[in-house]
N, C-alpha and C positions, 0 to 999 in steps of 0.2 A: 497308426490306422483308426480313423473315427467310426462311429457307429453308422452313419450315412455311408462312408465308403464300403464297409462290410456289407451293408444291406444291398448297396448297387452292385456289388461283385456277386452275392449271392443270387440276385435277380437275374442277372446276365448267365450265371451257370445254370440256373433252373431252365431259362429259355434255350440254351444250347441241348440240355437235357431233353427236353421235350420234343426239339426238333429231330435229333438223333432216334428219339424212341419211335417217332411218326416214320421216320425213313425206315427202320427195321419192320416195323408192321406192315407197311407198303410192300416191302421187300417178301416178307413172308407171305402175304396174300396173293400177290402175283406169281410166285414161285410155284404156288398150290393150285394154279389154274390151269385148266386144258382148254377152256373155251376159247373161241376166236371171234372176232368182229365177224358178222354174215351168218354166223350158227344160228339155227332156230332150237330155241329150248323152251321146256316147261317146267312149271312146277305144279302144285295142287289146284290152282287157281287160274292159271292164264298160261299162254304161249306168246313168245315175243321173238323178234328177229333181232339179234344183238347188234347194236349201233355204236354204243359205248361201254366201257368197263371201268368202273371205280372201286375203291375199298372202303371198307365198313370196319371200325374198331369198336363195335358194340361189344356184348358181352361174349365171354369166351375169347377164342383165337380170331386174329383179324381174317376177313374173308372178303372174296369179290362180289361186286353188286353189278347186274347186268340190266341195261336200260335198252330198250328198243320199241319199235313198233308193235303193237298187239297184233295178233293174228286169231283168226277164228278156229275152230276144231279141224277143218278141212285145211288148214295151214295155208289160208289166203290173208292178205293183210286187210283190217278193216279199212272202210271207205275213208273215215274221218281221221284217220292217220294216229290216232291217239297213242301216246306212250304208255309203256309199263315198266315195271322194274322186278326182277327175281335175284333173291340173295342166294348164293352159292350153297349154303346148307339146306336150301329149299329145293334144290334141282330134283327131279324125277330120277331114278336110278338108272334108267337108260342113258343118262348123260353124265353119268360119274365115271 
């Protein structure tokens, strides 16, 4: 085996590892999620109706990120249809 062959195989292994790692993080985030599409949720800053759920692999453990239309404090959608994002760790206590 040459050095080039070694480096190529190492590169392939590294890609496979990172792919499996992301799959595990995604599985962890979604298995700890109890929010569903259509739910209205709030954090300390905003209220949204969940249209899409993604996951984040930032600091700490993986978590869900909820994306949806912004709502007023009276739980009515803004007329401009602006979107907001709420991270799972920032959910108000009544949604946990």
